[in-house]
C-alpha positions in Angstrom: -0.2 0.0 0.3 1.2 3.8 -0.7 2.8 5.8 1.8 2.1 9.3 2.0 4.5 11.2 2.6 4.4 13.2 5.7 7.5 15.6 5.5 7.5 19.2 4.3 8.4 20.3 0.7 10.4 23.7 0.2 10.9 25.2 -3.3 14.1 27.1 -3.8 14.9 29.5 -6.5 18.5 29.6 -7.0 21.7 26.9 -6.0 22.5 29.1 -3.5 19.0 29.1 -1.5 18.6 25.3 -2.3 22.5 24.4 -0.9 21.3 26.2 2.7 18.0 24.5 2.6 19.4 21.1 2.1 21.7 21.9 5.2 19.6 23.5 7.4 18.0 19.9 8.1 20.1 17.1 8.5 17.5 15.1 7.0 16.9 16.4 3.6 16.7 15.2 -0.4 16.9 17.1 -3.5 13.8 16.9 -5.7 14.1 17.3 -9.4 12.0 15.5 -12.1 10.5 13.1 -9.0 10.8 10.3 -11.3 13.0 8.2 -9.1 12.4 10.1 -5.6 8.8 10.1 -5.5 7.7 5.9 -6.5 10.9 5.4 -3.3 8.4 8.0 -1.2 5.3 6.5 -1.9 6.7 2.7 -1.1 8.3 4.0 1.9 11.8 3.0 1.1 12.4 6.8 1.5 11.3 9.2 4.1 13.1 12.1 4.6 12.1 14.8 7.0 12.3 17.6 4.5 12.1 17.7 0.4 13.8 20.6 -1.7 12.5 21.3 -5.0 14.9 22.5 -7.4 12.8 22.0 -10.7 12.0 25.5 -11.2 15.9 26.6 -11.1 16.9 27.6 -14.6 20.5 27.5 -14.5 20.4 24.0 -14.2 19.2 23.2 -17.4 21.0 23.3 -20.8 23.0 21.7 -22.7 26.3 23.9 -24.0 29.4 22.6 -26.1 32.9 24.4 -25.8 36.6 22.9 -25.5 36.1 19.7 -26.4 33.3 18.8 -24.1 29.6 18.8 -23.4 27.8 20.3 -20.6 25.0 19.3 -19.5 22.5 20.9 -16.8 21.5 18.2 -14.1 18.0 19.6 -14.6 18.2 18.3 -18.7 15.9 16.0 -19.5 16.0 12.9 -21.0 14.0 14.1 -23.6 16.5 16.9 -24.5 19.2 14.9 -24.7 17.9 12.3 -27.1 17.2 15.2 -29.1 20.3 17.2 -28.8 22.2 17.5 -32.3 25.5 18.5 -29.9 25.2 15.4 -27.8 24.7 13.0 -30.7 27.4 14.7 -32.1 30.3 14.1 -29.9 28.9 11.6 -27.0 26.4 9.7 -29.6 26.6 6.7 -26.6 24.5 9.2 -24.0 21.8 10.3 -26.9 21.5 6.7 -27.2 20.6 5.8 -23.6 18.0 8.8 -23.3 16.5 7.8 -26.3 16.2 3.9 -24.8 14.0 5.2 -22.3 10.6 3.8 -22.9 8.1 5.8 -20.1 7.0 8.7 -22.0 6.7 10.7 -18.9 10.1 9.4 -17.5 12.1 10.9 -20.8 10.4 14.1 -20.6 10.3 14.3 -16.5 13.1 12.5 -15.2 16.9 14.6 -15.4 20.1 13.6 -16.4 21.8 14.1 -12.8 18.7 12.3 -10.9 19.2 9.2 -13.6 22.9 9.2 -12.0 22.5 9.9 -8.0 19.7 7.1 -7.9 22.3 5.1 -10.5 20.0 1.9 -10.6 21.2 -1.0 -12.7 17.8 -0.9 -14.5 18.6 2.7 -15.9 20.5 3.8 -19.3 22.5 6.7 -18.3 25.0 5.2 -15.8 26.6 2.7 -18.5 26.6 5.6 -21.1 28.6 8.4 -19.0 30.8 5.7 -17.7 31.6 4.3 -20.6 32.3 8.4 -21.9 34.6 8.9 -19.2 32.2 12.1 -18.2 32.5 13.5 -14.4 29.8 15.0 -12.1 30.4 18.6 -11.4 28.8 19.0 -7.7 28.9 22.0 -5.0 28.7 21.9 -1.2 28.8 25.5 0.8 32.5 24.7 0.8 32.8 24.9 -2.8 32.7 23.0 -6.4 34.2 19.8 -7.3 34.3 17.2 -10.2 33.6 13.4 -9.7 35.0 11.7 -12.6 32.6 8.8 -13.4 35.1 5.7 -12.8 35.1 7.5 -8.9 31.3 8.5 -9.3 30.0 4.7 -9.1 30.9 2.5 -6.0 31.1 -1.1 -5.3 28.1 -1.1 -3.2 25.7 0.5 -5.4 26.3 4.1 -3.4 27.5 6.8 -5.3 30.3 9.3 -4.3 28.3 12.4 -3.9 28.1 13.6 -0.3 24.9 14.5 1.6 25.4 18.0 1.7 25.9 18.2 -1.9 24.3 19.1 -4.8 24.8 18.0 -8.3 25.1 21.1 -10.7 26.3 19.7 -13.9 27.3 16.5 -16.0 30.2 17.0 -18.1 31.2 14.8 -21.1 34.4 14.7 -23.5 34.3 14.7 -27.1 34.7 11.0 -28.3 35.0 10.0 -31.6 32.7 7.2 -31.8 30.3 5.6 -29.2 27.2 4.0 -29.1 25.0 2.2 -26.3 22.5 -0.8 -26.9 20.3 -2.7 -24.3 18.0 -5.9 -23.5 14.6 -5.0 -22.0 12.3 -6.8 -19.8 8.5 -6.4 -19.6 8.4 -4.2 -17.6 10.4 -1.8 -20.5 13.8 -1.1 -18.1 17.0 -2.4 -18.8 18.2 -6.2 -17.7 22.1 -5.6 -19.7 23.0 -2.7 -21.1 26.6 -2.0 -22.8 27.8 1.3 -23.9 31.0 1.7 -26.0 33.4 5.0 -26.2 36.3 4.8 -28.7 38.7 7.1 -29.5 40.3 7.0 -33.3 44.3 7.4 -34.1 45.2 7.6 -37.8 42.3 4.5 -38.2 42.9 2.6 -35.7 41.7 2.4 -31.8 43.6 4.7 -30.0 41.8 3.9 -26.8 38.7 2.2 -25.8 35.8 2.4 -22.8 33.2 0.1 -22.6 31.1 -0.3 -20.2 27.9 -2.4 -18.7 24.9 -2.0 -16.5 22.3 -4.4 -14.6 25.2 -7.2 -14.5 26.1 -6.2 -10.8 24.3 -3.4 -8.1 26.4 -0.8 -10.2 28.3 -0.3 -13.3 31.3 -1.8 -14.3 34.1 -1.6 -17.3 34.7 -4.4 -19.0 39.0 -4.2 -19.0 39.4 -7.5 -20.6 37.3 -6.1 -24.2 38.9 -2.6 -23.5 42.5 -4.0 -24.4 40.9 -6.2 -27.4 39.9 -3.3 -28.8 43.0 -1.1 -28.7 44.9 -0.9 -32.3 42.3 -2.7 -34.6 40.7 -0.9 -37.7 38.0 1.5 -36.0 36.0 0.3 -39.6 36.5 -3.1 -39.1 36.5 -4.0 -35.2 36.5 -7.6 -33.8 33.3 -7.5 -32.5 33.0 -10.9 -31.7 36.6 -11.8 -30.3 35.8 -8.7 -28.4 33.0 -9.7 -26.7 34.1 -13.2 -25.6 36.6 -11.5 -23.5 34.5 -9.7 -21.6 33.1 -13.2 -20.2 36.3 -12.6 -18.2 35.5 -9.4 -17.0 32.8 -11.3 -15.0 32.1 -13.6 -12.8 28.9 -15.3 -12.4 28.8 -16.0 -9.1 29.3 -12.1 -8.1 26.5 -11.1 -10.7 22.8 -9.8 -10.0 20.2 -12.4 -9.7 16.7 -11.5 -9.6 13.2 -12.4 -11.9 14.9 -11.1 -15.1 17.7 -13.2 -15.3 20.2 -15.1 -13.2 23.8 -14.7 -13.0 25.0 -16.9 -15.5 22.3 -16.2 -17.9 23.5 -12.2 -17.1 27.1 -12.9 -18.0 25.9 -14.4 -21.9 23.8 -11.2 -21.8 26.9 -8.7 -21.0 28.7 -10.6 -24.0 25.7 -11.1 -27.0 25.1 -7.1 -26.1 28.9 -6.2 -26.3 29.0 -7.8 -29.2 26.1 -5.4 -30.8 27.3 -2.5 -29.0 30.6 -3.0 -30.7 28.8 -3.7 -34.3 26.9 -0.4 -34.0 29.6 1.4 -33.2 31.6 0.4 -36.1 28.6 1.1 -38.1 28.5 4.4 -37.0 29.6 8.2 -38.5 
């Protein structure tokens, strides 16, 4: 049975005001699009004393590109990212990931920061963010810091954001080629998703980042796959051989087991969708 939220909700009109409100209450949570938090409130999984609503802070929305980086305001929605020519050109994996969000309400209300803060294994953006090697810009009353994708996701399933910090931006470095693909369960959420990001030097792969979500409680890199790709022709990637290397990156005994898929099946899904993501990336412009 749904639980009625008993705490208070306060509106913040600026980032400074949001930080002040966040720090004024020992048990406070940020409310943005609300697509992840509101169901958790209804189910009684989250019971903060105060919600700090930042949905009206216009400075936290928008997409810009400068100096080899794409900058996404924390409140930028999945739909805005999926439709952005800038993201499609410079960070295609994230455009594909956000376009994969099947629920219309989630796509148009869910925000990139909220998706990465909740970092659910069924979400689409985390794998793309990790593969693209992005970073989170977070502010607190003490100042601003940047948190790299490899630091953001922790093995405990938690994230590196402190309780008194507010995400203001998601920053993605330009990538020559990238892709994203996933398999869905009946609910429309991803069971396993794989993202690939390649930098090309003189027609061959100079560096590679490959990430999977849904295998564990947190997104993981696939280093054996990455190593197999470096030095290969960018237009003729050994997709099948590289994907086979994913089997050494995932231990079936440590994988998620739930109603959607058992651990060993998830391991095979990682390999299969790694192969498909690599073929997609080869075919990308």
